[in-house]
N, C-alpha and C positions, 0 to 999 in steps of 0.2 A: 820184219824188214822187207823193203821192196827188193825185187829181183836185181835191179841195178845196184843197189847198195850192197847186196850179197856178193855180186860179181866184183865190185870194187874192193871189198874187204878181202876176198879170196885172192885177187891179184896182188894186193899189198902183202898178204901173208906169204905168198909164193916168192916174192922178191926179198923178203927179209926173214931170217930164222930167229932173230932176236925180237920176240914178240912180248909185249907187256902182258902181265898176268891178267889184268882186267879184260883186255881185248881177246886174249886166248880163251878165257872162260866163256865169253859170249859166243865164240865159235865152237866150243866143245860141249854142246848140250848133251851129247851122248854120255858123258861121265855123270851127268845129273839123272839121266833116265835109265841107263843100263848099268851104271856103276854101283847101284844099290845104296851105298853110303859114301859120302864125300866129306872130308874134313881133315883135321890134324891126324897125325899118326896115332896119338893117344886116343882120340875120339873113335877112330875106326876100329882100333884094337879093342876098345871098351864095348862097342856094339857087337863085335865078333864074339867076345866072351859072353855077353848077355844072351846072344842068339846062337850059341855054339851048336845046338842040335840041328840048325839049318845048313851047316857046312859039313863037308866030308870028313871022315875020321882021320885021314892022312894030313889034313891041313893043320899047320902048327901056329900060324899067325893070321891076322885079319887084314892088315894094311898092305896095299900094293901100290907101287910107284905109278904115276901117270906116264903114259907113253905118247908117241907121236907129237902132235902140236901141243900136247899137255906138258911136255918136258920142262918149259920154263917154270912151272909150278910144282915140279916133282919133289922138291925139298920141303915145300910148305903144305901142299895138299896131297892126300892119299885117297885111294878108292878101295872098296871092299872086293871089287872084281878086277881081275887082270885083263883089261880090254886090249886085245892084241891086234885087231884088224878093224880098219875103218869100214863102216857099212854106208854105202852111198847110193 
C-alpha cells in the first residue's frame, strides 16, 4: 500500500470502532506473522494438539481470542498466540 493509502485507512479506523472483518484483517498483519496459527477455534485447537510439545506444560488449550482492532473477528477467528501489545 502507498503511504497515503495507509494514512487514510488508519484515519478511518480511528474514527470508527465498527470495522468490517475484511478491512480489519488487512490491517492486522501481525496476527498472520506473530500469531503462529490463525483460523477457527477448532482448527487452532487441532494444531495445538498436533504440536503439543511446542507449547508449555501449563497451557491447557490452543485457541486465543483476537484483541485490539482484531476484536470484530474475535468470535470467528482465533490465534495460537495471545498477542497483547501492538508493536509499531
